[in-house]
N, C-alpha and C positions, 0 to 999 in steps of 0.2 A: 468191270473187267480189270484184272490185276495188271500193273505196269510190267513191261517186259524187263527181265533182269539184265544187269550189265554184262553178265557172262554170255548172254545170247550173241552180242556183237563179237566178243572174243572167239566164241566157238565158230561163228560164221566166217570170221577171218581165217581161222585155222583150216577150215574146209576149203576156202579159196586157195590158201597156200599149198595144200596137198594137190589140188587140181593143177595149179600153176607149176609146181615142181614136177608133176608127171609129164607135162608138156616140155619142161626144160630138159629132163633126162632124155626124152625122145629126140629133141633137137640136138643135144650134145652127141648122141649116138650117130645121127645123120651127118653132122659136121665132121666127125672123126672118119666116118666111112668115106665121105667125099674127099677129105684131105689125103687119105691113104690110097684109095682105089683110083681116083681120077687125077688129083694133082700130084700124086707120087711124092708127097712131102715126107722127109725122114724125121718124123716127130718121135717123142718119147711115148710110144704107144702104151707101154705097161702102166705107168703112173696115170695117164689120162683115162684109160679104161677102168683102172682101179677106183679113181675118184668118182667116175660116173656110176659105177656099180654100187659103191658105198652110199651115194646119194639116193639111189633107187631103193636100197634096203632101208635106209633111214625113213624114206617116205612110206614104206610099207609098215614100219613100226608106228609112225605117226597115225596112219589110218587105223591101226589096231587101237591106239590110244584114244581116238575119237569115239570108239564104240564103248568106252568105259563111262561110268556115271560121274566121274570126277569133273568138276567144272573147269573150263579153260580160263586162264588169266592172261593179262597183258604181258606179264613177265615171260610167260611160256611162249607167247607169240614172238616176243623179241628174241628169245633164244633160238626159235625156229629160223628166224631171218638171219641170225648170226651164222647158223650152220650153212645156209645158202651162200652167204658172203664168203665163208671159209672155202666152200667147194669151188666157187667161181674164182677165188684167188689162187687156189691150187691149180686149176685148169689153165689160168693165164700164166702162172709161173713157168709151166712147161711148154708154153706156146707164145713166147715173145714178151710177156710182161705188159707194161703199160703201152708198148707199141702195138699190141694186138687191137684191131678195130673193135673188138667186142668188150673192151674195157669199160665202155660207158654203160654196160649193163649194171654196174654198181649203182646207177641212179634208180633202178627199179625197187630194190629194198628200201631205199631212202623215201621214195614216193609212197610206198605202202605204209611205212612207219609214220610218215607225216599225215597220211590220210586217216588211218584207223587206230593209231596208238597215241597215248599221252605225249605231250611235248618233250618231256625228259627222255622218253624212249626214242623219239625221232632224232633228238640231238645226239644221243648216244650212238645211234645207227650212223649218223653223218660222220661222227668222229671215227668210228670203227672202219667204215669204208674208206675214209681219207687215209687212215693209217695203212690199210692194206694196199691202196693205190700207190702211196709213197714208197712202200717196201718194194713193189713191183717195178718201180722206176730204176732201182739200183741193183736188184737181185732178180734174175730171171734167166731162162734159157732162150736165147734169141731164135726167132723164126728163121728157118733155112730159106735161101733164095728160091724163087720159082723155077720150075723145070719145064722143058719142052715147050708146048704151045702156050702155056701160061707165061713163060719168059718172054715170048714174042709179043703177047698181048700186053705185057707190062711195058715194053718199050713203046708200043703204039699209044697207049694211054698217057704215058709220061710225055711224049712229044706233043700229043694233042692238048695237054694241059699247060704246056709252056714251061714245065719245070724239069725237063729231062736231064739237064746236066747234074743237078743236085742229086737226083735219085739214081741216075745211072752210075754215078761214082760209088755209091754205097751198095749197089745191088739190093735195094730194099724191097723189091716186089711191090712196086707202086700200084699196079693194076689190081693185085690181090688185096692190097690195103683199101683201095677205093671200093671194090666190090664188097669187101667185108664191112666197111662203114655203112654202105647202102643197106645191106642185109640187116645189120645191127639196128639201124634206124627203123626199118620196117617192123622188125620183131619187137623193139622197145615200144614203138607207137601202139602196136596191136595189144601188147600186154598191159600197158598203162590204161589204154582206152577200155579194154575189157574189164580190168580189175576195178577201175574207178566207177564204171557204170554199174557193176554188180554191187559194189559197196554202197553207192548212192541209193540204189534200190532198197538195200537192206536198211539203210538209215531212214529212208522215207517210210518203210514199213514200221520201223520202231517209233517214228514220230506219230504215225497214225495210231499205234497202240497206246502211246502216251496220251494223245489227245482223247482217245476213248476212255482212258483211265481217269483223266481230269474231269471229263464229262460225268462219269459215274460217281466220282467223288463229290462233284457239285450236286448231283441228284440226291446222293445219300445225305448231304448236308441239308438240303431242302426237306427231305423226309424226316430227318431228326428234328428240324425246327417245327414241322407240322405235328410230329408226335408229341413234342414238349408242350406246344400250345393246346393240343387236344387233351392231354392229361390234365393240364391246368383248368381247361374249360369244364372237363368232366367233374373235377373236384368241386369247382365253384357252383355247378348246376345242381349239385346234390341238395343244397339248402333250399333254393326256391321250389324244387320238385317236392321236397318233404312238406313245405308249407302248403303247396297246392293240394297235396294229398289230404292234409288235415282239414283244410277249408272245404274241399269237396265232400269229405266224410260228414262234416257238420251240416253242410247244405243238404246232403242226402237225408240226414236225420230230421232236419227242420222241415223238409218238404216231402216227408214220407207218404203223405196222403195223395200226392200228385203222381200217379203211376208213370205217366209219360216223362215228367221231369226227373223222377227217380231213375228211370232207365237210362236217360242221358247222363245223369251224374255217375252212375255205375260204369258206363262206357268210358267217360272221361277219367275216372279214377283208375280203371284198368289200363288205360293208355299211359297215365302217369307212372303207374307201377312198372309197366313195360319199359318206359324210358329209364327209370331208376335201375332196372335189371340190366339194361344194355350198358349204362355207365359203369355199373359194378363189374360187369364182365370185361369191359375195356380196361379199367384200372387193374383188375386182377391178372389180365393176360399181358400187361405191359412188361416187356423184357423177356418174354418167352415165346417161342415159335410153335410149341406143341400144345395140344390139349392137356388137360390135367393129368391124364394117365398115359400120354403118348400112345393112344389106342391104335392097334392094328386092325384094319378093316379090309375086306375085299374091295377092289376098285368099283365094282358095280354097286355094292352096298353103299359105298361112300357117295357115289353120284346120286343114287336114289334118295339118300338122306339129305343131300344138298338140295335136290328139287323139292322134297317135301318141306324143308324149312322155307324155301323161297315161296312156295304156295301159301304158307301161313302168313308170310309178310305181305304178299300180293294176292289176296284171295280172289280178286276180281279179274286177274289176268289169266288167260288160257295159254297152255303150252302143250305141245305134242312132242313126246320124247322117244328117242331110239337109242338103245345101248347095244353095241355090237362088239364082239371080241371073243377070244377063246375062253372057255369056262373049264374049271373054276378060274375066276378072275384073279390076277396077281394081288398080293397083299401090299397095302401102302400104309404109311404112318399118317394118321389124320393130322391136319394142320389148320389152325383157325385162320391164319393170315391168307392161306391159299383159298380156303372156303369163302372168306370175305371178298377176295378178288373176283372169284367166279360169280358170286352173288351180285357184285357191282356191275359186271357185264350183263347179267340177266336183267337187272334193274334198268340199265341204259337202253337195252333193246325193248323192254316193255314200255318205257316212257315214249319211245319213238313209234311203237307199233301197238296201240291199244287193242287191235283186232286179233292178236295172238302171235305166238312165237313157235319156232321149230327148233328143238334141241336134239342134237345127235352127238354121240361119243363113240369113237372107234379106237380100239387099242390092240396092240400085238405084244410081243415079248420085250420090245424096246421103248415104245413111245405111246403116248395118248394124244389123240386129236379130238378136240371139242369144237363143234360148229353150231353157231347160233344164228338163225335166219329170222329177220324181222321183215315187216311189210310197210315200213315207214317211208319218209321222203327220200331216204338214201343219203349218201355222203360223197362229196367230190374229192378228187385227188389232192387238191390243195389243203382241204380240211383234214384228210387222212394223214397228210405229212406233218401236221401240227398238233394233232389231237393228243399226242403223248406229252406235250409240254405242260408244265405246271401252270395252273390258273388260266388255261385256255379251255373254254367250254363251248359246246354247240347248242346248249340249252338256253334259249332266250326267254326273257320275261314277256309273257303274252297278255296277262291281265293282272288284276289286283290280287288274285290268289296264287299267282305263279311267281316263284322266287328265282327262277332261272337256275343256273348251275355255277358252282364255285370254281370248277375246272381242276379239281384235285382228285376226283374219283378215278378217272382213267389213268391219271399220272401215277397214283399209288398202286393201282391194279397192275400196270405195266411193270413198275419197279418190283412188285412182289413176284410176278411171273419170271422176271429175269433172275431173281435170287434162286429160283428153282431150275435155272437153265432153260426156261421156256421163252416163248414169244407169242405175241398176239398181233393179228393182222386184220384190218378193216378194209373191205373192198365193196364197191357198189355192185348190186345185183342187176342183171339185165331186165328182170321182170319188175324191178322196183324194190327198194329197201336196201338193207346192208347185210353183208355176210361177215360175221365175226368168227375168226378161226384161231383157236388156241392150241399150240403144240407144246407138249411137256414130255421130257424124258422120264421113263419110269424109274430109272436108277436113282434119280434125285428125289422122286416122291417117296422112295424107300429110305433114303439116307437123310433127307431134309435139306433145307436151304443152306446157302453158304454166304 
């Protein structure tokens, strides 16, 4: 599985900023409506509405930009946050500057930058917000004093807090300031909590993808090691097999008068020639995934050829086959590695179930599902969870002629199927035995492994 690109996090952050800015524009509109219609505050309505509308239009442009194929960068996200800082600074300039209780909203872009952007971007954002905050301390349009019922509430809150003399002298709107600070805290807490939890979930998803990528890289390294060792072993086995073929030929000539011994010698020589043929095919196909001519075959013909080859390898095994799907069957590009993977699954099932197998294949326009049913001892859930590991085998040495298993057959089979976008599942059957189910997308059978 490929590692998640770094632009994925940047794009996810920009999507979050668009959603957050949408809520911000809505909140600004509600606050303006509240201040004008209920509190009767004589604010600079024109500039405030203009900034809010401009921010909304900018957000629409950003949404359109996200639909483009161009990747999102950290610098672009920093620029987006700076636009939000500038808009907030403009709103505060026309509504009291640093005395406005919503001034602490400057902490939100700093938190976002510190959480999702590189350190240099976070420090730049901290410097920019500090600069704007400092500017608002000296240059701003002060908030007008509260009117009507809000003025009476201001006096009550000031007296209750014990600081009435200081605030009464300046007509500062203490009650409005306290309520604004409370609302600002609630909004800030909700934004920070929502944003950080969403970003944490995104980071966890990325870590999961990276872990899967590391696992796939380790598996590919194991496969490469096994392939290197197999190629070396195949090369070295050629000499002893050739020697065995010569010795068997001489023995056959020397004992030609013994019909029974001659028959055994011919069988042994045929087996040696088959081994040499297999080794030659292995070395010839190293580094290529296709057959010699990248032959195109109908899917049903490919499966029939596969079963025919397997019957030649396992002449004593019985198998009942069922092929179902729309005809004519789709064309696929034959692949030796996939064929070997399916043969391995059939061999494993035959080893567990000498009494016979059931093979069924169903396909449609998008996928192929192969089911192999055996009547062996079955498999438990713990074994099913580990059977894809390298060098883990369920085949045990039972007598002097049994070699057990090396634990690499199913490992390589599973890796091959994953290269084609497929998967294999082993589940126990209620009637006894194991159900092996392979699912493969037909698009990858036509285009090949990746």
